[in-house]
N, C-alpha and C positions, 0 to 999 in steps of 0.2 A: 259380391263375395259370397261364397258358399257358406251355409250355416255351420258346417264342420270346421272350416277355416276360421270363422268368426269365434267359435267356441274354443278352438285351440289357441287363438290369439289372446282371448280373455284369460285362459288358464295360464299361459306363459307370462302374461303381464302380472297376474296375481302372484305367481311364484317369485318373479323378480322383485316385485314390490314388497312382498313379505320378507324375502331374504335381505333386502336393503334395510327394512325396518328393524329386523333382529340384529343385524350388524351394527346399525346406528345405536340401538339400545345398549348393546354390550360395550360399544366404544365409549358412550357417555358415562356409563357407570364405572368403567375401568378408569377413565380420566378423572372422575370425581374422587375415586379412591386414592389416586396418585396425588391429587391436590390436597386432600385431607391429610395424607401422610406427610407431604411436604410442609404444610402449615404446622403440624405437630412438631416436626423436626426444627423448624425455624423458631418456634416459641421456646424450645429448650435452649437453643444457642444464645450466646450473649449478643445483644443488639450491636450492630456496626454503625459507627458514627459516619455520617456523610460529609464530604468536604464541599462547602459551598463554592460554586463557580459562577462566573459571569458568562452569560450566553452572548454569542456574537451573531450579528445578522448574517444571513447566507450570502448576500451581495453587498459589498461596500462601494458606494459611489462617491467619486471625488468631484467637487464642483468645478475644478479647473480642466478636467479632461472630458471629452465627448466621444461617443462611439461613432466611428466612421465605417462605412461599408464599401 
């Protein structure tokens, strides 16, 4: 590989990596601001009572029946 191509590849990778880092940085800070706002709104509202429910297993097997293929 030619030294010019190597340098251009390194520069391109640096620009792409830097752009991804900046985009991720802004995304994380925007998301944390949204979460903080949502937490503040939820603390102002009256708490909602939850209805207890019994969970059912995903598969119910009967002892009298067998799977046949």
